[in-house]
C-alpha positions in Angstrom: -3.3 -9.2 -2.0 -3.2 -7.7 1.5 -3.9 -9.0 4.8 -7.0 -7.7 6.8 -4.6 -6.1 9.4 -2.5 -4.3 6.7 -5.5 -2.3 5.4 -8.1 -2.0 8.0 -7.8 -0.3 11.6 -8.1 -2.4 14.5 -8.7 -6.0 14.0 -7.2 -8.8 16.4 -3.9 -6.8 16.9 -5.7 -3.6 17.5 -2.9 -1.5 16.0 -3.9 1.8 14.6 -0.3 2.3 13.3 -0.7 -0.5 10.5 -3.7 0.2 8.6 -3.5 1.7 5.1 -3.9 5.3 4.6 -4.2 7.4 1.4 -0.8 8.9 2.1 0.5 5.4 1.6 -0.6 5.0 -2.0 1.3 6.8 -4.9 -0.1 6.6 -8.3 2.5 6.5 -11.3 2.5 6.8 -15.0 5.6 5.6 -16.8 7.6 5.7 -13.6 6.5 9.4 -12.7 4.2 10.4 -9.9 0.8 11.7 -11.1 -2.0 13.3 -9.2 -5.0 11.4 -10.5 -5.3 7.7 -9.9 -7.0 7.5 -13.4 -3.9 8.4 -15.2 -1.8 5.8 -13.4 -0.4 2.6 -14.9 1.2 1.7 -11.6 0.3 1.9 -7.9 2.9 2.0 -5.2 1.8 0.8 -1.8 3.6 1.6 1.3 2.9 -1.1 4.0 3.9 0.2 7.3 3.8 -3.0 9.2 2.3 -6.5 8.9 2.2 -9.9 10.6 5.4 -11.2 9.0 7.3 -7.9 9.5 9.4 -8.8 12.6 11.3 -5.8 12.6 8.5 -3.2 11.9 10.4 -1.7 9.0 7.6 -1.9 6.5 7.7 -2.6 2.8 7.0 -1.2 -0.7 4.8 -2.9 -3.2 4.1 -2.1 -6.7 1.1 -3.1 -8.7 1.2 -2.6 -12.6 -1.7 -2.2 -14.9 -2.1 -5.1 -17.3 -2.7 -4.5 -21.1 -6.0 -6.9 -20.8 
């Protein structure tokens, strides 16, 4: 789950640097980048900054498809 300030522009902080962009999402299948999200079994999300990121280095999160 993402905080509102991590995926929406503006908000309380008013930062235009932090919101999630299309370029921050990478679909993968079996560890390899694919062009279409429908083919992916994994989604890599680059979070460029958040409320808890004191040093503004960002982070990477992977979300995997489940069998069910």
